[in-house]
Gaussian input, Z-matrix of N, CA and C with variables (Angstrom, degrees):
# hf/3-21g

backbone

0 1
 N
 C     1     B1
 C     2     B2     1     A1
 N     3     B3     2     A2     1     D1
 C     4     B4     3     A3     2     D2
 C     5     B5     4     A4     3     D3
 N     6     B6     5     A5     4     D4
 C     7     B7     6     A6     5     D5
 C     8     B8     7     A7     6     D6
 N     9     B9     8     A8     7     D7
 C    10    B10     9     A9     8     D8
 C    11    B11    10    A10     9     D9
 N    12    B12    11    A11    10    D10
 C    13    B13    12    A12    11    D11
 C    14    B14    13    A13    12    D12
 N    15    B15    14    A14    13    D13
 C    16    B16    15    A15    14    D14
 C    17    B17    16    A16    15    D15
 N    18    B18    17    A17    16    D16
 C    19    B19    18    A18    17    D17
 C    20    B20    19    A19    18    D18
 N    21    B21    20    A20    19    D19
 C    22    B22    21    A21    20    D20
 C    23    B23    22    A22    21    D21
 N    24    B24    23    A23    22    D22
 C    25    B25    24    A24    23    D23
 C    26    B26    25    A25    24    D24
 N    27    B27    26    A26    25    D25
 C    28    B28    27    A27    26    D26
 C    29    B29    28    A28    27    D27
 N    30    B30    29    A29    28    D28
 C    31    B31    30    A30    29    D29
 C    32    B32    31    A31    30    D30
 N    33    B33    32    A32    31    D31
 C    34    B34    33    A33    32    D32
 C    35    B35    34    A34    33    D33
 N    36    B36    35    A35    34    D34
 C    37    B37    36    A36    35    D35
 C    38    B38    37    A37    36    D36
 N    39    B39    38    A38    37    D37
 C    40    B40    39    A39    38    D38
 C    41    B41    40    A40    39    D39
 N    42    B42    41    A41    40    D40
 C    43    B43    42    A42    41    D41
 C    44    B44    43    A43    42    D42
 N    45    B45    44    A44    43    D43
 C    46    B46    45    A45    44    D44
 C    47    B47    46    A46    45    D45
 N    48    B48    47    A47    46    D46
 C    49    B49    48    A48    47    D47
 C    50    B50    49    A49    48    D48
 N    51    B51    50    A50    49    D49
 C    52    B52    51    A51    50    D50
 C    53    B53    52    A52    51    D51
 N    54    B54    53    A53    52    D52
 C    55    B55    54    A54    53    D53
 C    56    B56    55    A55    54    D54
 N    57    B57    56    A56    55    D55
 C    58    B58    57    A57    56    D56
 C    59    B59    58    A58    57    D57
 N    60    B60    59    A59    58    D58
 C    61    B61    60    A60    59    D59
 C    62    B62    61    A61    60    D60
 N    63    B63    62    A62    61    D61
 C    64    B64    63    A63    62    D62
 C    65    B65    64    A64    63    D63
 N    66    B66    65    A65    64    D64
 C    67    B67    66    A66    65    D65
 C    68    B68    67    A67    66    D66
 N    69    B69    68    A68    67    D67
 C    70    B70    69    A69    68    D68
 C    71    B71    70    A70    69    D69
 N    72    B72    71    A71    70    D70
 C    73    B73    72    A72    71    D71
 C    74    B74    73    A73    72    D72
 N    75    B75    74    A74    73    D73
 C    76    B76    75    A75    74    D74
 C    77    B77    76    A76    75    D75
 N    78    B78    77    A77    76    D76
 C    79    B79    78    A78    77    D77
 C    80    B80    79    A79    78    D78
 N    81    B81    80    A80    79    D79
 C    82    B82    81    A81    80    D80
 C    83    B83    82    A82    81    D81
 N    84    B84    83    A83    82    D82
 C    85    B85    84    A84    83    D83
 C    86    B86    85    A85    84    D84
 N    87    B87    86    A86    85    D85
 C    88    B88    87    A87    86    D86
 C    89    B89    88    A88    87    D87
 N    90    B90    89    A89    88    D88
 C    91    B91    90    A90    89    D89
 C    92    B92    91    A91    90    D90
 N    93    B93    92    A92    91    D91
 C    94    B94    93    A93    92    D92
 C    95    B95    94    A94    93    D93
 N    96    B96    95    A95    94    D94
 C    97    B97    96    A96    95    D95
 C    98    B98    97    A97    96    D96
 N    99    B99    98    A98    97    D97
 C   100   B100    99    A99    98    D98
 C   101   B101   100   A100    99    D99
 N   102   B102   101   A101   100   D100
 C   103   B103   102   A102   101   D101
 C   104   B104   103   A103   102   D102
 N   105   B105   104   A104   103   D103
 C   106   B106   105   A105   104   D104
 C   107   B107   106   A106   105   D105
 N   108   B108   107   A107   106   D106
 C   109   B109   108   A108   107   D107
 C   110   B110   109   A109   108   D108
 N   111   B111   110   A110   109   D109
 C   112   B112   111   A111   110   D110
 C   113   B113   112   A112   111   D111
 N   114   B114   113   A113   112   D112
 C   115   B115   114   A114   113   D113
 C   116   B116   115   A115   114   D114
 N   117   B117   116   A116   115   D115
 C   118   B118   117   A117   116   D116
 C   119   B119   118   A118   117   D117
 N   120   B120   119   A119   118   D118
 C   121   B121   120   A120   119   D119
 C   122   B122   121   A121   120   D120
 N   123   B123   122   A122   121   D121
 C   124   B124   123   A123   122   D122
 C   125   B125   124   A124   123   D123
 N   126   B126   125   A125   124   D124
 C   127   B127   126   A126   125   D125
 C   128   B128   127   A127   126   D126
 N   129   B129   128   A128   127   D127
 C   130   B130   129   A129   128   D128
 C   131   B131   130   A130   129   D129
 N   132   B132   131   A131   130   D130
 C   133   B133   132   A132   131   D131
 C   134   B134   133   A133   132   D132
 N   135   B135   134   A134   133   D133
 C   136   B136   135   A135   134   D134
 C   137   B137   136   A136   135   D135
 N   138   B138   137   A137   136   D136
 C   139   B139   138   A138   137   D137
 C   140   B140   139   A139   138   D138
 N   141   B141   140   A140   139   D139
 C   142   B142   141   A141   140   D140
 C   143   B143   142   A142   141   D141
 N   144   B144   143   A143   142   D142
 C   145   B145   144   A144   143   D143
 C   146   B146   145   A145   144   D144
 N   147   B147   146   A146   145   D145
 C   148   B148   147   A147   146   D146
 C   149   B149   148   A148   147   D147
 N   150   B150   149   A149   148   D148
 C   151   B151   150   A150   149   D149
 C   152   B152   151   A151   150   D150
 N   153   B153   152   A152   151   D151
 C   154   B154   153   A153   152   D152
 C   155   B155   154   A154   153   D153
 N   156   B156   155   A155   154   D154
 C   157   B157   156   A156   155   D155
 C   158   B158   157   A157   156   D156
 N   159   B159   158   A158   157   D157
 C   160   B160   159   A159   158   D158
 C   161   B161   160   A160   159   D159
 N   162   B162   161   A161   160   D160
 C   163   B163   162   A162   161   D161
 C   164   B164   163   A163   162   D162
 N   165   B165   164   A164   163   D163
 C   166   B166   165   A165   164   D164
 C   167   B167   166   A166   165   D165
 N   168   B168   167   A167   166   D166
 C   169   B169   168   A168   167   D167
 C   170   B170   169   A169   168   D168
 N   171   B171   170   A170   169   D169
 C   172   B172   171   A171   170   D170
 C   173   B173   172   A172   171   D171
 N   174   B174   173   A173   172   D172
 C   175   B175   174   A174   173   D173
 C   176   B176   175   A175   174   D174
 N   177   B177   176   A176   175   D175
 C   178   B178   177   A177   176   D176
 C   179   B179   178   A178   177   D177
 N   180   B180   179   A179   178   D178
 C   181   B181   180   A180   179   D179
 C   182   B182   181   A181   180   D180
 N   183   B183   182   A182   181   D181
 C   184   B184   183   A183   182   D182
 C   185   B185   184   A184   183   D183
 N   186   B186   185   A185   184   D184
 C   187   B187   186   A186   185   D185
 C   188   B188   187   A187   186   D186
 N   189   B189   188   A188   187   D187
 C   190   B190   189   A189   188   D188
 C   191   B191   190   A190   189   D189
 N   192   B192   191   A191   190   D190
 C   193   B193   192   A192   191   D191
 C   194   B194   193   A193   192   D192
 N   195   B195   194   A194   193   D193
 C   196   B196   195   A195   194   D194
 C   197   B197   196   A196   195   D195
 N   198   B198   197   A197   196   D196
 C   199   B199   198   A198   197   D197
 C   200   B200   199   A199   198   D198
 N   201   B201   200   A200   199   D199
 C   202   B202   201   A201   200   D200
 C   203   B203   202   A202   201   D201
 N   204   B204   203   A203   202   D202
 C   205   B205   204   A204   203   D203
 C   206   B206   205   A205   204   D204
 N   207   B207   206   A206   205   D205
 C   208   B208   207   A207   206   D206
 C   209   B209   208   A208   207   D207
 N   210   B210   209   A209   208   D208
 C   211   B211   210   A210   209   D209
 C   212   B212   211   A211   210   D210
 N   213   B213   212   A212   211   D211
 C   214   B214   213   A213   212   D212
 C   215   B215   214   A214   213   D213
 N   216   B216   215   A215   214   D214
 C   217   B217   216   A216   215   D215
 C   218   B218   217   A217   216   D216
 N   219   B219   218   A218   217   D217
 C   220   B220   219   A219   218   D218
 C   221   B221   220   A220   219   D219
 N   222   B222   221   A221   220   D220
 C   223   B223   222   A222   221   D221
 C   224   B224   223   A223   222   D222
 N   225   B225   224   A224   223   D223
 C   226   B226   225   A225   224   D224
 C   227   B227   226   A226   225   D225
 N   228   B228   227   A227   226   D226
 C   229   B229   228   A228   227   D227
 C   230   B230   229   A229   228   D228
 N   231   B231   230   A230   229   D229
 C   232   B232   231   A231   230   D230
 C   233   B233   232   A232   231   D231

   B1=1.4545
   B2=1.5226
   B3=1.3173
   B4=1.4602
   B5=1.5264
   B6=1.3306
   B7=1.4561
   B8=1.5223
   B9=1.3162
   B10=1.4562
   B11=1.5310
   B12=1.3329
   B13=1.4628
   B14=1.5321
   B15=1.3186
   B16=1.4655
   B17=1.5252
   B18=1.3158
   B19=1.4663
   B20=1.5267
   B21=1.3231
   B22=1.4629
   B23=1.5313
   B24=1.3211
   B25=1.4615
   B26=1.5230
   B27=1.3029
   B28=1.4700
   B29=1.5242
   B30=1.3146
   B31=1.4544
   B32=1.5313
   B33=1.3208
   B34=1.4702
   B35=1.5200
   B36=1.3297
   B37=1.4687
   B38=1.5235
   B39=1.3178
   B40=1.4637
   B41=1.5315
   B42=1.3218
   B43=1.4571
   B44=1.5323
   B45=1.3132
   B46=1.4682
   B47=1.5281
   B48=1.3207
   B49=1.4632
   B50=1.5314
   B51=1.3420
   B52=1.4676
   B53=1.5253
   B54=1.3184
   B55=1.4598
   B56=1.5286
   B57=1.3158
   B58=1.4589
   B59=1.5311
   B60=1.3088
   B61=1.4615
   B62=1.5270
   B63=1.3279
   B64=1.4667
   B65=1.5383
   B66=1.3187
   B67=1.4599
   B68=1.5234
   B69=1.3224
   B70=1.4608
   B71=1.5288
   B72=1.3222
   B73=1.4599
   B74=1.5211
   B75=1.3221
   B76=1.4626
   B77=1.5152
   B78=1.3326
   B79=1.4550
   B80=1.5296
   B81=1.3049
   B82=1.4681
   B83=1.5276
   B84=1.3221
   B85=1.4627
   B86=1.5279
   B87=1.3115
   B88=1.4694
   B89=1.5266
   B90=1.3187
   B91=1.4645
   B92=1.5296
   B93=1.3228
   B94=1.4690
   B95=1.5287
   B96=1.3218
   B97=1.4611
   B98=1.5301
   B99=1.3242
   B100=1.4648
   B101=1.5231
   B102=1.3166
   B103=1.4660
   B104=1.5281
   B105=1.3228
   B106=1.4578
   B107=1.5322
   B108=1.3239
   B109=1.4649
   B110=1.5190
   B111=1.3281
   B112=1.4742
   B113=1.5284
   B114=1.3229
   B115=1.4633
   B116=1.5173
   B117=1.3152
   B118=1.4689
   B119=1.5231
   B120=1.3326
   B121=1.4679
   B122=1.5269
   B123=1.3221
   B124=1.4642
   B125=1.5313
   B126=1.3250
   B127=1.4558
   B128=1.5278
   B129=1.3285
   B130=1.4650
   B131=1.5290
   B132=1.3293
   B133=1.4665
   B134=1.5301
   B135=1.3331
   B136=1.4622
   B137=1.5265
   B138=1.3217
   B139=1.4688
   B140=1.5197
   B141=1.3081
   B142=1.4657
   B143=1.5240
   B144=1.3322
   B145=1.4660
   B146=1.5234
   B147=1.3155
   B148=1.4623
   B149=1.5277
   B150=1.3048
   B151=1.4686
   B152=1.5265
   B153=1.3384
   B154=1.4640
   B155=1.5216
   B156=1.3283
   B157=1.4639
   B158=1.5247
   B159=1.3272
   B160=1.4689
   B161=1.5196
   B162=1.3255
   B163=1.4685
   B164=1.5300
   B165=1.3265
   B166=1.4610
   B167=1.5246
   B168=1.3339
   B169=1.4636
   B170=1.5240
   B171=1.3203
   B172=1.4615
   B173=1.5272
   B174=1.3049
   B175=1.4750
   B176=1.5180
   B177=1.3189
   B178=1.4640
   B179=1.5250
   B180=1.3296
   B181=1.4576
   B182=1.5226
   B183=1.3115
   B184=1.4652
   B185=1.5279
   B186=1.3128
   B187=1.4676
   B188=1.5249
   B189=1.3152
   B190=1.4631
   B191=1.5265
   B192=1.3164
   B193=1.4576
   B194=1.5285
   B195=1.3180
   B196=1.4662
   B197=1.5205
   B198=1.3216
   B199=1.4575
   B200=1.5337
   B201=1.3046
   B202=1.4686
   B203=1.5329
   B204=1.3059
   B205=1.4646
   B206=1.5233
   B207=1.3084
   B208=1.4632
   B209=1.5194
   B210=1.3233
   B211=1.4725
   B212=1.5177
   B213=1.3282
   B214=1.4650
   B215=1.5378
   B216=1.3082
   B217=1.4701
   B218=1.5256
   B219=1.3260
   B220=1.4774
   B221=1.5201
   B222=1.3230
   B223=1.4811
   B224=1.5240
   B225=1.3114
   B226=1.4670
   B227=1.5336
   B228=1.3127
   B229=1.4732
   B230=1.5145
   B231=1.3332
   B232=1.4696
   B233=1.4995
   A1=111.55
   A2=116.46
   A3=119.32
   A4=111.18
   A5=116.51
   A6=122.03
   A7=109.45
   A8=115.27
   A9=121.30
   A10=109.67
   A11=118.19
   A12=119.86
   A13=112.47
   A14=116.81
   A15=120.84
   A16=112.99
   A17=118.03
   A18=120.42
   A19=110.62
   A20=117.01
   A21=119.96
   A22=113.41
   A23=117.67
   A24=120.44
   A25=111.25
   A26=116.94
   A27=120.92
   A28=109.64
   A29=116.68
   A30=120.46
   A31=112.27
   A32=117.66
   A33=120.52
   A34=109.71
   A35=116.41
   A36=120.06
   A37=111.45
   A38=117.69
   A39=120.51
   A40=109.62
   A41=116.96
   A42=120.85
   A43=110.56
   A44=116.34
   A45=120.45
   A46=110.64
   A47=117.77
   A48=122.90
   A49=110.00
   A50=115.92
   A51=121.41
   A52=110.06
   A53=116.84
   A54=121.05
   A55=111.52
   A56=117.34
   A57=121.04
   A58=110.99
   A59=116.86
   A60=120.81
   A61=109.45
   A62=115.85
   A63=121.39
   A64=111.63
   A65=116.48
   A66=121.09
   A67=113.09
   A68=116.89
   A69=120.02
   A70=115.68
   A71=117.81
   A72=118.60
   A73=114.12
   A74=118.22
   A75=120.44
   A76=109.99
   A77=115.05
   A78=121.44
   A79=107.44
   A80=115.61
   A81=121.12
   A82=110.20
   A83=115.59
   A84=119.55
   A85=108.81
   A86=115.83
   A87=119.15
   A88=111.09
   A89=116.50
   A90=119.92
   A91=110.87
   A92=115.87
   A93=119.96
   A94=110.03
   A95=117.00
   A96=120.91
   A97=110.76
   A98=116.78
   A99=119.77
   A100=110.80
   A101=117.04
   A102=120.65
   A103=110.86
   A104=116.87
   A105=120.65
   A106=110.23
   A107=116.17
   A108=120.08
   A109=112.10
   A110=116.27
   A111=119.71
   A112=110.47
   A113=115.26
   A114=119.45
   A115=112.89
   A116=116.82
   A117=120.16
   A118=111.22
   A119=117.21
   A120=119.27
   A121=113.12
   A122=117.67
   A123=118.68
   A124=113.37
   A125=117.29
   A126=120.80
   A127=108.80
   A128=117.56
   A129=120.39
   A130=114.20
   A131=118.15
   A132=120.03
   A133=110.98
   A134=116.39
   A135=119.63
   A136=110.26
   A137=115.47
   A138=120.20
   A139=110.49
   A140=117.29
   A141=121.04
   A142=111.10
   A143=117.19
   A144=120.50
   A145=110.59
   A146=116.99
   A147=120.41
   A148=112.16
   A149=117.25
   A150=119.96
   A151=110.97
   A152=117.89
   A153=120.31
   A154=110.97
   A155=116.42
   A156=120.64
   A157=109.15
   A158=115.89
   A159=121.20
   A160=108.19
   A161=117.50
   A162=119.52
   A163=111.07
   A164=114.75
   A165=121.23
   A166=113.52
   A167=117.75
   A168=120.12
   A169=112.54
   A170=118.73
   A171=120.60
   A172=110.57
   A173=117.23
   A174=121.45
   A175=110.28
   A176=116.92
   A177=121.40
   A178=110.51
   A179=117.47
   A180=121.25
   A181=111.28
   A182=117.42
   A183=120.80
   A184=109.85
   A185=117.02
   A186=120.50
   A187=111.34
   A188=116.96
   A189=120.97
   A190=110.99
   A191=117.01
   A192=120.82
   A193=111.51
   A194=117.31
   A195=120.82
   A196=109.92
   A197=116.83
   A198=120.50
   A199=110.47
   A200=116.74
   A201=121.79
   A202=110.48
   A203=116.75
   A204=120.74
   A205=111.68
   A206=116.85
   A207=120.02
   A208=111.30
   A209=116.94
   A210=120.26
   A211=111.02
   A212=117.03
   A213=120.96
   A214=111.49
   A215=117.03
   A216=119.96
   A217=110.08
   A218=117.34
   A219=120.84
   A220=110.69
   A221=116.71
   A222=120.95
   A223=110.55
   A224=116.86
   A225=121.09
   A226=111.95
   A227=116.56
   A228=120.86
   A229=112.40
   A230=117.02
   A231=118.77
   A232=112.33
   D1=1.49
   D2=177.60
   D3=-74.87
   D4=-14.43
   D5=-179.74
   D6=-107.11
   D7=167.37
   D8=177.05
   D9=-67.63
   D10=146.47
   D11=175.99
   D12=-59.08
   D13=-21.16
   D14=-178.60
   D15=-94.18
   D16=-1.13
   D17=-177.63
   D18=-66.16
   D19=148.30
   D20=179.14
   D21=-56.34
   D22=-37.23
   D23=179.96
   D24=-64.48
   D25=-42.59
   D26=178.32
   D27=-66.87
   D28=-40.87
   D29=-178.37
   D30=-64.59
   D31=-29.55
   D32=174.28
   D33=-62.49
   D34=-43.67
   D35=179.33
   D36=-69.06
   D37=-36.35
   D38=177.85
   D39=-65.62
   D40=-39.02
   D41=176.58
   D42=-60.20
   D43=-42.46
   D44=177.15
   D45=-63.00
   D46=-39.89
   D47=178.73
   D48=-63.25
   D49=-45.82
   D50=178.94
   D51=-59.81
   D52=-49.22
   D53=-177.94
   D54=-65.36
   D55=-35.39
   D56=178.26
   D57=-64.75
   D58=-46.12
   D59=178.40
   D60=-61.96
   D61=-46.09
   D62=-178.06
   D63=-62.85
   D64=-38.93
   D65=-176.77
   D66=-79.86
   D67=-41.14
   D68=-169.96
   D69=-102.25
   D70=-15.53
   D71=-174.05
   D72=-121.62
   D73=-57.57
   D74=-177.24
   D75=-162.56
   D76=163.32
   D77=176.75
   D78=-66.48
   D79=106.25
   D80=-171.08
   D81=-109.10
   D82=103.11
   D83=175.75
   D84=-72.89
   D85=167.61
   D86=176.54
   D87=-62.77
   D88=-35.03
   D89=179.25
   D90=-64.85
   D91=-42.04
   D92=178.37
   D93=-66.94
   D94=-41.92
   D95=-179.32
   D96=-62.33
   D97=-42.07
   D98=177.67
   D99=-64.74
   D100=-42.13
   D101=177.95
   D102=-63.13
   D103=-36.49
   D104=176.69
   D105=-60.80
   D106=-44.76
   D107=177.13
   D108=-59.34
   D109=-41.67
   D110=177.06
   D111=-64.06
   D112=-33.86
   D113=178.24
   D114=-65.03
   D115=-27.29
   D116=178.76
   D117=-62.47
   D118=-26.25
   D119=178.98
   D120=-105.85
   D121=-20.69
   D122=-177.57
   D123=-95.99
   D124=-19.31
   D125=179.45
   D126=-101.23
   D127=118.26
   D128=-175.77
   D129=-57.04
   D130=-32.97
   D131=179.73
   D132=-69.70
   D133=-44.46
   D134=175.61
   D135=-60.22
   D136=-48.50
   D137=-177.73
   D138=-58.42
   D139=-46.96
   D140=-179.28
   D141=-60.40
   D142=-41.35
   D143=179.42
   D144=-60.65
   D145=-51.38
   D146=-176.83
   D147=-69.69
   D148=-33.06
   D149=179.22
   D150=-69.23
   D151=-27.37
   D152=175.37
   D153=-69.95
   D154=-32.69
   D155=177.65
   D156=-67.49
   D157=-50.23
   D158=177.63
   D159=-163.84
   D160=128.12
   D161=178.16
   D162=-56.61
   D163=131.59
   D164=-179.82
   D165=92.46
   D166=-6.30
   D167=-175.74
   D168=-66.35
   D169=-36.13
   D170=-179.34
   D171=-60.86
   D172=-47.94
   D173=179.11
   D174=-65.11
   D175=-42.48
   D176=178.65
   D177=-58.77
   D178=-47.52
   D179=-179.68
   D180=-63.38
   D181=-41.62
   D182=178.35
   D183=-58.52
   D184=-47.85
   D185=-179.33
   D186=-64.84
   D187=-43.68
   D188=-178.30
   D189=-66.00
   D190=-41.81
   D191=-179.13
   D192=-69.73
   D193=-38.63
   D194=176.71
   D195=-62.66
   D196=-45.31
   D197=178.93
   D198=-61.06
   D199=-44.68
   D200=178.58
   D201=-55.94
   D202=-48.81
   D203=-178.01
   D204=-64.63
   D205=-40.71
   D206=177.85
   D207=-62.78
   D208=-41.61
   D209=177.90
   D210=-63.34
   D211=-47.70
   D212=-178.27
   D213=-64.98
   D214=-36.70
   D215=178.29
   D216=-68.41
   D217=-38.61
   D218=177.36
   D219=-65.99
   D220=-40.14
   D221=178.09
   D222=-62.42
   D223=-38.54
   D224=-178.58
   D225=-66.68
   D226=-26.18
   D227=-179.47
   D228=-79.74
   D229=-17.40
   D230=-177.74
   D231=-96.65

């Protein structure tokens, strides 16, 4: 969290998170992944879980995941 949610280093980890969910849990489209990130801040249980890991992590993950999805959607259009 010392870097921006949009930094390339953070985005590498977000990509790993996306692929992990897609591989091990369910078919996760970019739309679902972005909604999941929003859920980290809008759902009190998600927020509480991530805030116990590190204060501010829920918001950080939401921003990083949204940025990831926007980048991947833009790449798909080109």
